[in-house]
C-alpha positions in Angstrom: -4.8 -18.4 -28.8 -5.9 -17.5 -25.3 -6.5 -13.9 -24.2 -3.6 -12.2 -22.4 -4.0 -12.0 -18.6 -2.4 -9.4 -16.3 -0.6 -11.3 -13.5 1.1 -8.4 -11.7 1.2 -4.6 -11.8 3.7 -2.2 -10.2 5.4 1.2 -10.4 9.1 2.0 -10.6 9.4 5.7 -10.1 6.9 7.1 -12.7 7.0 4.1 -14.9 4.1 1.6 -14.9 5.2 -2.0 -14.9 3.0 -5.0 -15.9 3.5 -8.7 -16.1 1.2 -10.4 -18.6 0.7 -14.1 -19.4 -0.6 -15.5 -22.7 -0.4 -19.2 -23.7 2.3 -20.0 -21.1 4.6 -17.1 -22.2 5.1 -14.1 -19.9 5.6 -10.6 -21.1 7.0 -7.7 -19.1 5.7 -4.3 -20.1 7.0 -0.9 -19.1 4.6 1.9 -19.9 2.7 -0.4 -22.2 5.7 -1.5 -24.2 7.0 -5.1 -24.2 10.5 -5.1 -22.9 11.1 -8.7 -21.9 9.5 -12.1 -22.3 10.1 -15.7 -21.2 8.6 -18.8 -19.7 9.1 -18.0 -16.0 7.0 -15.2 -14.7 9.2 -14.4 -11.7 12.3 -14.1 -13.9 10.5 -11.9 -16.5 9.2 -9.6 -13.7 12.7 -9.3 -12.2 14.3 -8.6 -15.5 11.6 -6.1 -16.3 12.2 -4.4 -13.0 16.0 -4.4 -13.4 15.9 -3.1 -17.0 13.3 -0.4 -16.2 15.5 0.8 -13.3 18.6 1.0 -15.5 16.7 3.2 -17.9 16.0 5.9 -15.2 18.3 8.9 -15.7 19.2 8.8 -12.0 20.4 5.2 -12.3 24.1 4.4 -11.7 25.6 0.9 -11.5 27.9 -0.8 -9.1 31.1 0.8 -10.5 29.7 4.3 -10.0 28.2 3.4 -6.6 31.6 2.2 -5.5 33.3 5.3 -6.8 30.8 7.5 -5.0 31.2 5.6 -1.8 35.0 6.0 -1.9 34.7 9.7 -2.4 33.0 9.9 1.0 35.1 7.2 2.6 38.5 7.0 1.0 39.6 4.0 3.1 36.4 2.1 2.4 35.0 0.3 5.4 38.1 1.0 7.3 37.5 4.8 7.2 37.0 6.5 10.5 34.1 8.4 9.1 32.4 5.2 7.9 32.7 3.6 11.3 31.4 6.7 13.1 28.5 7.4 10.6 27.5 4.0 9.4 28.8 1.1 11.6 29.2 1.8 15.3 25.6 2.6 16.0 24.5 -0.6 14.2 27.0 -2.7 16.2 25.6 -1.0 19.4 22.0 -2.0 18.3 23.2 -5.5 17.6 24.9 -5.8 21.0 21.7 -4.5 22.7 19.5 -7.0 20.8 21.9 -9.9 21.6 21.9 -8.9 25.3 18.2 -8.2 25.7 16.6 -10.6 23.2 19.1 -13.3 22.2 18.0 -15.2 19.1 18.2 -18.6 20.7 15.8 -17.5 23.5 13.5 -15.2 21.5 12.6 -18.0 19.1 10.6 -19.7 21.9 10.5 -17.1 24.6 8.2 -14.4 25.8 8.2 -10.8 27.1 10.7 -9.6 24.6 8.4 -7.0 22.9 9.7 -3.9 24.8 13.3 -4.9 24.3 12.8 -5.5 20.6 11.0 -2.2 20.3 13.9 -0.4 21.9 16.3 -2.0 19.4 14.1 -0.9 16.5 14.3 2.7 17.9 18.1 2.5 18.3 19.0 3.2 14.7 17.8 5.3 11.8 17.3 2.3 9.5 13.5 2.6 9.8 11.5 5.7 9.2 10.0 7.5 12.3 6.6 6.4 10.9 7.6 2.7 10.9 8.9 3.0 14.4 5.7 4.6 15.7 3.5 1.9 14.1 5.6 -0.8 15.8 4.6 0.4 19.3 1.1 -1.1 19.3 2.1 -4.6 18.1 5.2 -4.9 20.2 3.4 -3.6 23.4 0.2 -5.5 22.7 -1.1 -9.0 23.0 0.6 -10.1 19.8 4.1 -9.1 20.9 5.3 -12.6 21.8 4.0 -14.1 18.6 5.6 -11.4 16.5 9.0 -11.6 18.2 9.0 -15.4 17.9 7.9 -15.2 14.2 10.8 -12.7 13.5 13.2 -15.1 15.3 11.9 -18.0 13.3 12.2 -16.1 10.0 15.8 -15.3 11.0 16.5 -19.0 11.4 14.3 -20.3 8.6 13.5 -17.6 6.0 10.9 -19.3 4.0 7.4 -18.6 2.6 5.7 -20.1 5.7 7.5 -17.9 8.2 7.1 -14.9 5.9 3.4 -15.5 5.5 3.0 -15.7 9.3 4.8 -12.3 9.7 2.6 -10.8 7.1 -0.5 -12.1 8.9 0.7 -10.8 12.3 2.0 -7.4 11.1 -0.5 -6.4 8.4 -3.2 -5.3 10.9 -0.7 -2.7 12.2 0.4 -1.6 8.7 3.8 -2.9 9.6 4.2 -5.8 7.1 7.1 -4.0 5.5 10.4 -5.3 4.3 12.3 -2.9 6.5 10.4 -4.1 9.6 10.6 -7.8 8.7 14.3 -7.9 7.8 15.6 -5.5 10.5 16.0 -8.0 13.4 17.3 -10.8 11.2 19.9 -8.4 9.9 21.0 -7.6 13.4 20.7 -11.1 14.8 22.6 -12.8 11.9 24.3 -10.1 9.7 26.4 -12.7 7.9 23.2 -14.3 6.6 20.6 -11.5 6.3 20.4 -8.0 4.9 18.1 -5.2 5.6 15.7 -4.7 2.7 14.3 -1.3 2.0 11.9 -1.7 -0.9 9.8 1.2 -1.9 8.4 -0.1 -5.2 6.2 -3.2 -6.0 
């Protein structure tokens, strides 16, 4: 029997998560206790993450989330309050992006850095720190490469385009899911979503 090898570590709130492999079997541990096992490491990690999240006292599922949403917005997405607080400013940011840096031109174009930066600033979907960190890359020499890579990721979201974005944005401490998924979400909202991941 081979020695167990740690493949991945992470935190979920205060809980320590670990993925361990031994003899082709993967084990997901939360705070040192085995919670899940299987033959696919990615599936075990995902299940571990999901189960650990559900055990948090602050966790609530889809039904509770829907109920809470409807308390604030009784007519759902058709509520006036929802449109005013959550939708209209995003539609305005999308319109600005489509007008100033259209996807079909941005994928091969140049000089869109400032326009894209203004779209990042147009909503509260990124933290002020993330917006500040985007100034240097989108005003600097890498701006065209970054915008083209974001457009390419929008059209072809695969490991290659994601790796390129990581390489371009990491030196600016901007290789974050919010930064990477923001423009794809606005360019093609029927295909992409904004990811705001705070845990590994």
